[in-house]
VOGU-3710 file (C-alpha; in Angstrom, 3 decimals, decimal comma):
1> msrikshltd> 66,733/-26,198/-12,024  69,589/-27,386/-9,732  71,611/-24,531/-10,909  68,818/-22,064/-9,945  67,970/-23,846/-6,656  71,583/-23,721/-5,606  71,397/-19,934/-5,497  68,073/-19,740/-3,661  67,379/-20,248/0,018  64,775/-22,624/1,337
11> rqlvfqeifi> 62,635/-19,660/2,408  62,827/-18,311/-1,111  61,780/-21,536/-2,611  58,836/-21,840/-0,181  57,746/-18,366/-1,012  57,915/-19,116/-4,675  55,893/-22,270/-4,252  53,188/-20,618/-2,202  53,013/-17,569/-4,413  52,768/-19,639/-7,679
21> gmlifiavlg> 50,276/-21,906/-6,106  48,210/-19,009/-4,889  48,159/-17,581/-8,457  46,968/-20,865/-9,810  44,256/-21,109/-7,249  43,107/-17,524/-8,169  42,924/-18,592/-11,871  41,045/-21,839/-11,080  38,540/-20,313/-8,586  37,929/-17,332/-10,866
31> vlgdytdivy> 37,310/-19,563/-13,998  35,122/-22,037/-12,135  33,304/-19,162/-10,395  32,565/-17,483/-13,789  31,643/-20,489/-15,940  30,323/-23,281/-13,642  28,196/-23,716/-10,708  30,889/-25,692/-8,806  32,172/-22,544/-7,234  30,254/-19,437/-6,188
41> vksfsvvlms> 32,449/-16,351/-5,273  30,965/-12,994/-4,362  33,968/-10,824/-5,414  37,570/-10,956/-6,642  38,810/-9,981/-3,138  37,233/-13,131/-1,736  38,977/-15,154/-4,615  42,399/-13,589/-3,508  41,861/-14,417/0,207  40,450/-17,850/-0,496
51> alvlelltfa> 43,327/-18,680/-2,807  45,772/-17,727/-0,106  44,007/-19,853/2,489  43,738/-22,871/0,156  47,426/-22,595/-0,863  48,496/-22,477/2,781  46,404/-25,530/3,628  47,566/-27,339/0,634  51,193/-26,549/1,572  50,625/-27,769/5,194
61> tlwlkkqvln> 49,025/-30,956/3,926  51,841/-31,749/1,592  54,300/-30,932/4,375  52,528/-33,332/6,797  52,388/-36,044/4,029  56,135/-35,690/3,547  56,746/-35,948/7,339  54,561/-39,076/7,655  56,268/-40,740/4,680  59,740/-39,957/6,096
71> tvksrlgtkr> 58,743/-41,496/9,440  57,350/-44,625/7,768  60,390/-44,910/5,526  62,802/-44,541/8,487  60,917/-47,170/10,600  60,011/-49,738/7,905  62,454/-49,124/4,968  61,544/-48,577/1,365  59,887/-51,972/0,708  56,463/-51,473/2,136
81> kplkllsvwp> 54,727/-49,342/-0,447  51,025/-50,393/0,572  51,794/-49,288/4,139  53,066/-45,916/2,831  49,902/-45,517/0,888  47,749/-46,433/3,780  49,591/-43,909/6,054  49,134/-40,899/3,705  45,855/-41,542/2,115  43,835/-40,493/5,251
91> ilflskfifi> 45,822/-37,266/5,323  45,130/-36,503/1,666  41,525/-37,558/1,858  40,515/-35,889/5,131  42,299/-32,707/4,237  39,698/-31,836/1,750  37,004/-31,836/4,370  39,297/-29,534/6,413  39,626/-27,176/3,273  35,766/-27,040/3,058
101> wvldllfsdy> 35,392/-26,443/6,768  38,025/-23,636/6,893  36,603/-21,865/3,850  33,115/-22,120/5,329  34,370/-20,783/8,740  36,248/-17,803/7,218  34,110/-16,887/4,150  30,789/-18,597/4,813  28,531/-16,234/2,705  31,110/-15,100/0,179
111> ihikgflgil> 32,357/-18,344/-1,260  30,828/-21,714/-1,737  32,430/-24,877/-3,292  29,936/-27,615/-3,959  30,872/-30,292/-1,472  33,616/-32,865/-1,542  33,519/-33,309/-5,323  33,729/-29,616/-5,966  36,921/-29,249/-3,727  38,384/-32,368/-5,367
121> ivvglvtviq> 37,827/-30,692/-8,838  39,461/-27,370/-7,614  42,507/-29,220/-6,082  42,789/-31,626/-8,936  42,867/-28,747/-11,465  45,332/-26,793/-9,388  47,553/-29,833/-9,061  47,579/-30,587/-12,851  48,216/-26,892/-13,725  51,056/-26,790/-11,204
131> rfsyyifirl> 52,671/-29,912/-12,466  52,243/-28,716/-16,095  53,732/-25,299/-15,255  56,713/-26,934/-13,506  57,229/-29,211/-16,594  57,269/-26,167/-18,895  59,626/-24,412/-16,511  62,165/-27,342/-16,509  61,804/-27,643/-20,370  62,613/-23,944/-20,797
141> gr> 65,835/-24,478/-18,851  67,244/-27,110/-21,213
//
């Protein structure tokens, strides 16, 4: 991966991460919309737009988490793990409410994810699939 990353710019890597994340959100929202009552989606166009919004919100949340961790690390050093956890937990927890609010604001009648547990399931599945796909990607390069 380092060989590949050395030939790519930061903007290319950000685009790749957002694009792949969006595709995974599309798959997860589509499957959950078709086979469960956790997600209701009116059309595939709504799935596409919702996936983009969710991926951008996820990217922003992870960027903010990284900034907070860097700030805590620079001020307190690496020895205070509980404080690091306490500093990023509210960001990760509260972001899910923001996800629900933004989806409701933009697509109120066209998509519905059943509450906090529903968004946790969506984001959890996306996270597991992203990590698994990255694992496969790294293994293929060996």
